[in-house]
C-alpha positions in Angstrom: 138.6 -0.1 142.9 137.7 3.0 141.0 135.7 5.8 142.5 132.2 6.7 141.3 131.8 8.4 138.0 130.9 12.1 138.3 127.9 12.5 136.0 128.0 16.2 136.3 131.6 16.4 134.9 130.7 13.9 132.1 127.6 15.9 131.2 129.4 19.3 131.2 132.5 18.3 129.2 131.0 18.5 125.7 129.4 21.8 126.6 132.7 23.2 127.9 134.4 22.1 124.7 131.8 23.7 122.6 132.1 26.9 124.6 135.9 26.8 124.3 135.6 26.4 120.5 133.1 29.3 120.3 135.4 31.5 122.3 138.3 30.6 120.1 136.4 31.4 117.0 135.2 34.8 118.5 138.9 35.6 119.3 140.0 34.8 115.7 137.1 36.8 114.2 138.0 39.8 116.4 141.7 39.5 115.5 140.8 39.4 111.8 138.9 42.6 112.1 141.8 44.3 113.9 144.6 42.9 111.8 142.8 44.0 108.6 142.0 47.4 110.0 145.2 48.3 111.8 147.8 45.8 110.7 149.7 43.3 112.8 152.2 45.5 114.6 149.6 48.1 115.8 147.2 45.4 117.1 147.9 44.3 120.7 146.7 41.1 122.4 144.8 43.4 124.8 143.0 45.0 121.9 142.1 41.5 120.5 140.7 40.5 123.9 138.7 43.6 124.2 137.3 43.3 120.7 136.3 39.7 121.4 134.9 40.5 124.8 137.1 38.1 126.7 139.8 38.3 129.4 143.4 38.9 128.2 144.4 35.6 129.9 141.9 33.7 127.7 143.6 34.8 124.5 147.0 33.7 125.9 145.7 30.4 127.0 144.2 29.7 123.6 147.0 30.9 121.4 150.1 31.6 123.6 151.2 34.7 121.6 149.9 37.3 119.2 151.8 35.5 116.5 150.0 32.3 117.5 146.7 34.1 116.9 147.8 35.2 113.5 149.0 31.7 112.5 145.7 30.2 113.7 143.7 32.8 111.8 145.7 32.2 108.6 145.1 28.4 108.8 141.4 28.9 109.4 141.0 31.3 106.5 143.1 29.3 104.1 141.4 26.0 104.8 137.9 27.4 105.3 137.4 25.6 108.6 139.3 24.6 111.7 139.9 21.0 110.5 143.7 20.3 110.5 143.6 18.5 107.2 146.3 20.1 105.0 145.4 21.8 101.7 147.1 19.0 99.7 144.6 16.6 101.2 141.5 18.8 100.8 138.7 17.5 98.4 138.9 20.7 96.2 142.6 20.4 95.8 142.5 16.6 95.2 139.8 17.3 92.5 142.2 19.6 90.7 145.2 17.2 91.1 143.2 14.2 89.8 141.5 16.0 86.8 142.6 14.3 83.6 142.1 17.2 81.2 145.1 19.7 81.5 143.1 22.8 80.6 140.3 21.9 83.0 143.0 21.3 85.6 144.2 24.8 85.3 140.7 26.1 85.3 140.1 24.4 88.7 143.4 25.7 90.0 142.4 29.2 89.1 139.0 28.7 90.8 140.7 27.5 93.9 143.1 30.4 93.8 140.3 32.9 93.6 138.3 31.3 96.4 141.3 31.2 98.6 142.4 34.7 98.0 138.9 36.0 98.7 139.2 34.5 102.2 142.8 35.2 103.0 143.9 38.3 101.0 143.6 41.0 103.6 145.2 38.9 106.4 147.8 37.7 104.0 148.8 41.3 103.3 149.0 41.9 107.0 151.4 38.9 107.3 153.5 40.0 104.4 153.9 43.5 105.7 154.7 42.4 109.3 157.3 39.9 108.0 159.8 42.6 107.3 160.1 43.5 111.0 159.0 40.5 113.0 161.1 37.3 112.8 158.2 35.1 113.9 155.9 36.4 111.2 158.7 36.3 108.7 158.9 32.6 109.3 155.2 32.3 108.8 155.4 34.2 105.5 158.2 31.9 104.3 156.1 28.9 105.2 153.1 30.3 103.3 155.2 30.9 100.2 156.8 27.5 100.4 153.5 25.8 100.8 152.1 27.7 97.8 155.1 26.7 95.8 154.8 23.0 96.8 151.1 22.8 96.0 151.5 24.5 92.6 154.4 22.1 91.9 152.2 19.1 92.4 149.8 20.5 89.8 152.7 21.0 87.3 154.0 17.5 88.0 150.5 16.2 87.1 150.6 18.1 83.9 154.0 16.8 83.1 152.9 13.2 83.7 150.2 13.8 81.0 152.9 15.2 78.6 150.9 18.4 78.6 153.6 20.9 79.2 154.8 23.1 76.3 157.8 21.9 74.4 161.1 22.8 76.2 159.4 23.7 79.4 160.8 21.9 82.4 158.9 21.2 85.7 160.9 23.6 87.7 160.3 26.5 85.4 156.7 25.7 84.9 156.3 25.6 88.7 157.9 29.0 89.0 155.5 30.4 86.5 152.3 28.8 88.0 153.4 29.9 91.5 153.9 33.4 90.3 150.6 33.6 88.6 148.8 32.4 91.8 151.0 34.3 94.3 149.1 36.3 96.9 150.9 39.5 95.8 149.5 39.3 92.3 146.0 39.3 93.8 147.0 42.4 95.8 148.2 44.2 92.7 145.4 43.3 90.3 142.3 43.1 92.6 143.0 45.3 95.6 145.1 47.9 93.9 144.0 48.0 90.3 140.4 47.2 90.9 140.0 44.0 89.0 137.0 41.9 89.9 137.6 38.4 91.3 136.0 37.0 88.2 138.4 38.9 85.9 141.3 37.7 88.1 140.2 34.1 87.7 139.8 34.4 84.0 143.3 35.9 83.7 144.8 33.1 85.8 143.3 30.5 83.4 144.4 32.3 80.2 147.9 33.1 81.4 148.5 29.6 82.9 147.3 27.8 79.8 149.2 30.1 77.4 152.4 29.8 79.4 152.3 26.1 80.4 150.4 24.0 78.0 151.4 22.6 74.6 149.5 24.1 71.8 148.4 27.2 73.8 151.3 29.5 73.2 150.7 32.8 71.4 
């Protein structure tokens, strides 16, 4: 025979979960401010805890390591929420992949690229910089680049299935080109260093991708 149900525990559980989610979000927001301001190496877990107004132990319980904080922050910014649904299954990516018109497809891809970079650019640069000295972050950066490549490759495969690629352009080369156009480092160079507006970046992505990849768009 089971014991009596504890109504207090049942009542408090959703509230505790909500509080834990809010605390986790506050930690990630604090970490983002510090990583963007000081870089990954110079930011300590203690500093993140202090910035978030929580105990040091709370950060470790939520994320295990400083690298865990950065991984969680990247995933949050990349996806736009804390849902675990991969980018390839997101509605905005599926819309691009399923678009029947090749030029419109590359326009949507540029739109997605711009929106993503506006969320992740500063943290992405912190990851790229830290990757040269931290093996854990190097592995994260490698995964980021690989995921970008895979997602751009699916777009190119969709173009190829429509026979929309320029004559003589194979899927591998086309993927290399589209991945390069949309690479985070290009945003860093053009927008953050050269002062391009996000709108100009998006327009450039569209023009360059269409001229390089699509039949009948070459100069």
